[in-house]
C-alpha positions in Angstrom: -14.5 63.1 58.2 -11.2 65.0 57.8 -12.6 67.6 60.3 -13.0 65.0 62.9 -9.6 63.4 62.3 -8.0 66.8 62.5 -10.0 68.2 65.4 -10.3 65.0 67.3 -7.1 63.0 66.9 -7.8 59.4 66.6 -6.9 57.3 69.7 -5.9 53.7 69.5 -7.7 50.5 69.0 -7.3 47.2 67.4 -8.7 43.9 67.2 -7.7 41.1 64.9 -8.2 37.8 63.7 -5.5 36.2 61.6 -6.1 36.2 58.0 -4.5 34.3 55.1 -1.7 32.3 56.5 0.7 33.0 53.8 -0.8 36.5 53.9 -2.2 37.4 57.2 -5.4 39.1 56.8 -4.6 42.1 59.0 -1.8 43.1 61.1 0.7 45.5 62.3 4.4 45.5 63.0 4.3 48.0 65.8 1.7 47.3 68.4 1.2 47.9 72.1 2.3 44.9 74.0 4.4 43.2 71.3 8.1 43.5 71.9 9.5 40.3 70.3 12.0 40.8 67.5 10.6 39.8 64.1 13.0 38.9 61.3 12.7 41.0 58.2 10.4 39.4 55.6 10.4 39.3 51.8 7.6 41.1 50.0 6.8 38.0 48.0 6.9 34.3 48.2 9.8 32.6 46.4 9.8 29.1 45.0 11.4 27.8 48.2 8.7 29.0 50.5 6.6 25.9 50.0 7.7 22.3 49.4 6.4 20.3 46.5 3.8 18.8 48.9 2.1 22.1 48.8 0.8 24.8 51.1 -0.9 22.3 53.4 2.4 20.6 54.3 4.2 23.9 54.7 1.7 25.2 57.1 1.6 22.0 59.1 5.4 22.0 59.4 5.8 25.6 60.3 2.8 26.0 62.6 3.2 22.6 64.1 6.5 23.8 65.6 5.6 27.3 66.5 1.9 27.2 67.6 1.2 23.6 68.5 0.0 20.6 66.6 -3.7 21.4 67.3 -3.6 24.5 65.2 -1.6 22.8 62.4 -4.1 20.0 62.4 -7.0 22.4 62.1 -5.4 24.2 59.3 -4.6 21.0 57.5 -8.2 19.8 57.9 -9.6 23.1 56.6 -7.2 23.2 53.6 -7.8 19.5 52.8 -11.6 19.7 52.8 -11.9 23.1 51.2 -14.5 24.0 53.9 -14.2 26.8 56.3 -13.4 26.1 59.9 -12.2 28.4 62.7 -8.7 28.2 61.1 -9.3 26.8 57.7 -9.9 27.8 54.1 -6.4 29.0 53.7 -7.3 32.2 55.4 -7.2 33.6 59.0 -10.3 35.7 59.8 -11.2 37.6 56.7 -13.6 39.9 58.5 -13.7 39.4 62.3 -11.1 41.9 63.5 -10.9 45.4 65.0 -11.3 46.8 61.6 -14.7 45.0 61.4 -15.5 46.1 64.9 -14.8 49.7 64.0 -17.7 49.4 61.6 -20.2 48.5 64.4 -21.1 52.0 65.4 -19.7 55.5 65.6 -17.5 56.2 68.7 -19.1 57.3 70.8 -22.7 56.3 70.1 -24.6 58.7 68.0 -27.3 58.9 70.8 -28.5 62.3 71.8 -26.0 64.6 73.4 -25.8 64.5 77.2 -27.1 68.1 77.3 -30.3 66.8 75.8 -32.9 68.8 73.8 -33.7 69.1 70.2 -31.2 70.4 67.7 -31.2 71.4 64.0 -27.9 69.6 63.5 -28.2 67.3 60.5 -24.6 66.0 60.2 -22.5 63.9 62.7 -18.8 63.5 61.8 -17.0 60.7 63.7 -13.7 59.0 63.9 -11.7 56.7 66.1 -8.6 54.5 66.5 -8.3 51.1 68.1 -5.2 49.1 69.0 -4.2 45.8 70.5 -1.2 43.6 70.5 -1.9 42.1 67.1 -3.3 44.9 65.1 -4.7 48.4 64.8 -7.6 50.1 63.0 -8.7 53.6 62.2 -12.3 54.5 61.3 -14.1 57.6 60.2 -17.4 58.6 58.6 -20.5 60.7 58.8 -24.2 60.3 59.7 -26.7 62.6 57.9 -30.2 62.9 59.2 -32.7 64.6 56.9 -34.9 65.9 59.7 -32.1 66.6 62.2 -30.0 64.2 64.4 -32.6 64.1 67.2 -35.6 63.6 65.0 -37.3 60.5 63.5 -37.0 59.9 59.8 -34.6 59.1 56.9 -30.9 58.8 57.7 -27.7 57.9 55.8 -24.4 56.6 57.2 -21.1 56.5 55.4 -18.4 54.5 57.2 -14.7 54.0 56.2 -12.1 52.0 58.1 -8.6 50.8 57.5 -6.9 48.1 59.6 -3.7 46.2 59.8 -3.2 42.8 61.4 -0.2 40.6 61.9 0.3 37.0 62.6 3.7 35.6 63.5 5.2 32.1 63.0 8.7 31.1 64.0 10.0 31.9 60.5 7.8 34.6 59.1 5.6 37.6 59.8 2.3 37.7 57.8 0.4 41.0 57.5 -2.9 42.0 56.1 -4.2 45.5 55.4 -7.9 45.7 55.0 -9.8 48.8 53.8 -13.6 48.8 54.4 -16.3 51.1 53.1 -20.1 51.0 53.5 -22.9 53.5 52.7 -26.1 52.6 54.4 -29.5 54.4 54.0 -31.7 53.9 57.0 -34.4 55.1 59.3 -34.5 56.4 62.9 -37.3 55.8 65.4 -37.6 57.3 68.9 -40.2 56.8 71.7 -39.5 58.5 75.0 -36.0 57.6 76.0 -35.7 54.6 73.6 -34.1 55.1 70.2 -33.7 52.6 67.3 -31.8 53.0 64.0 -31.9 50.5 61.1 -29.5 50.5 58.1 -28.7 48.5 55.0 -26.5 49.2 52.0 -23.6 48.2 49.8 -20.3 47.0 51.5 -16.8 46.8 50.1 -13.5 45.3 51.4 -10.1 45.5 49.9 -7.4 43.1 51.2 -3.7 43.7 50.7 -1.5 40.8 51.8 2.2 40.7 52.7 3.8 38.5 51.5 1.5 38.6 48.5 -0.3 35.4 47.6 -2.1 35.5 44.2 -4.0 32.3 45.0 -5.6 33.6 48.2 -9.4 33.6 48.3 -9.3 36.9 50.2 -6.8 38.8 48.1 -8.1 42.0 46.5 -11.6 43.6 46.4 -14.8 41.9 47.7 -18.2 43.6 47.4 -21.2 42.7 49.6 -24.3 43.9 51.5 -24.2 45.2 55.0 -27.0 45.5 57.5 -26.9 47.2 60.9 -29.0 48.2 63.9 -28.4 50.4 66.9 -30.4 50.9 70.1 -30.0 53.5 72.8 -32.1 53.6 75.9 -32.3 55.5 79.3 -34.5 53.5 81.6 -33.7 56.2 84.2 -31.8 59.5 83.9 -28.6 58.1 85.4 -28.5 54.9 83.4 -27.9 54.3 79.7 -28.1 51.0 77.8 -26.7 50.7 74.2 -26.4 47.9 71.7 -25.4 47.6 68.0 -25.2 44.7 65.6 -24.1 44.2 62.0 -24.0 41.5 59.4 -22.3 41.4 56.0 -22.4 39.0 53.2 -18.6 39.2 52.9 -17.3 36.0 54.5 -20.6 35.7 56.3 -19.4 38.2 58.9 -21.3 39.6 61.8 -20.6 41.4 65.1 -22.2 43.1 68.1 -21.5 45.5 70.9 -23.4 46.0 74.2 -22.7 48.6 76.8 -24.2 50.0 80.0 -23.2 53.3 81.6 -23.8 55.3 84.7 -23.9 59.0 84.4 -21.0 60.6 86.4 -20.7 64.2 87.4 -23.6 65.0 85.1 -21.0 64.8 82.3 -20.1 61.3 81.1 -21.3 57.7 81.0 -19.0 55.1 82.6 -19.6 51.4 82.5 -18.9 47.9 81.1 -18.9 46.9 77.4 -18.9 43.6 75.7 -18.3 43.1 71.9 -17.5 40.4 69.5 -17.1 39.6 65.8 -17.1 36.5 63.8 -17.0 35.2 60.2 -16.7 31.8 58.5 -13.0 31.8 59.5 -12.4 33.2 63.0 -13.9 34.8 66.1 -12.9 37.6 68.5 -14.4 38.7 71.8 -13.8 41.8 74.0 -14.7 42.7 77.6 -13.9 46.2 78.8 -14.7 49.5 80.5 -15.9 52.5 78.5 -16.2 56.2 79.0 -18.7 57.8 76.6 -19.7 61.4 75.8 -16.9 63.5 77.4 -17.5 67.0 76.1 -14.6 69.4 75.1 -15.9 72.4 73.2 -17.7 71.2 70.1 -16.3 67.6 70.3 -17.5 64.6 72.3 -15.0 61.9 73.2 -15.2 58.3 74.1 -12.7 55.7 75.0 -12.4 52.1 76.3 -9.8 49.7 77.7 -10.2 45.9 78.2 -9.3 42.4 77.4 -9.5 40.7 73.9 -9.2 37.1 72.8 -9.6 35.3 69.5 -10.1 31.8 68.2 -6.4 31.5 67.6 -5.6 31.8 71.3 -4.1 35.3 71.0 -5.0 37.2 74.1 -4.2 40.8 75.1 -5.3 44.2 76.0 -7.1 46.7 73.8 -7.5 50.4 73.8 -9.9 52.7 71.9 -10.3 56.4 71.6 -12.8 58.2 69.4 -14.5 61.6 68.9 -17.6 63.0 67.2 -18.7 66.5 66.0 -22.2 67.7 65.2 -22.8 70.2 62.4 
């Protein structure tokens, strides 16, 4: 993982879904596209942050002025019933963000190299960086294949990511840092130019909130189970189709990515991509254009740019850059 980060230099991505209101579940103070001045914020809540009527009234008052009565009403409803809605449960998007998206699949896909052919390589190191106007996320990991990366059989994937997201109100900046880790044994099948990988294994998230909120449901560590699947196909030599999905028991999260690519200059794949993530608290969708498999010495690079929107009405551009190394 360190080799890829050093040799490859992560690019920039990010995707976000607000998290705990009084502790935004992911966020970043410096992001592409965000130039508004933000007042300095205390590290903790003080007793005056919330009136005696409680968090619900405070959120309604603050968000009602800054983001519209509709969002405040949704928050109030979710807080009052104790049930999750798109904006409820006292939390903004515990899992559906760029950090979660980074866990979908290595960047670029771990499909066979463009040069084709069998290889004895057993290890694929990968890493990437993603940024948008409300957050950023870095990911890294390794894929180990017992029989070789291009052979059927037992495989293991270790994935790590760390993301920051922010959510602004007129009076405060809420940030959330989320660390994710998953180790997933699996199996690889290939028939002709069609490849399928299936994975399942333990999942972990660690949420750090600013300002801190000891009562938040999503504060601290949360274990779970993650499952994932990846498909790569070449119906013709010049065309590739790729898809990946995941689901985790943490906040009932799930996500997907689908992409198509046309082989250009016998060197890279270029085409559209569509991805999304969702949990019991929020949703995010992306449409973009990707470039996959650009070779530079031992490294292969991929990147993407596009448009992102979430269930809180935050729209913007995203950018991703990633690399992989076979050993």
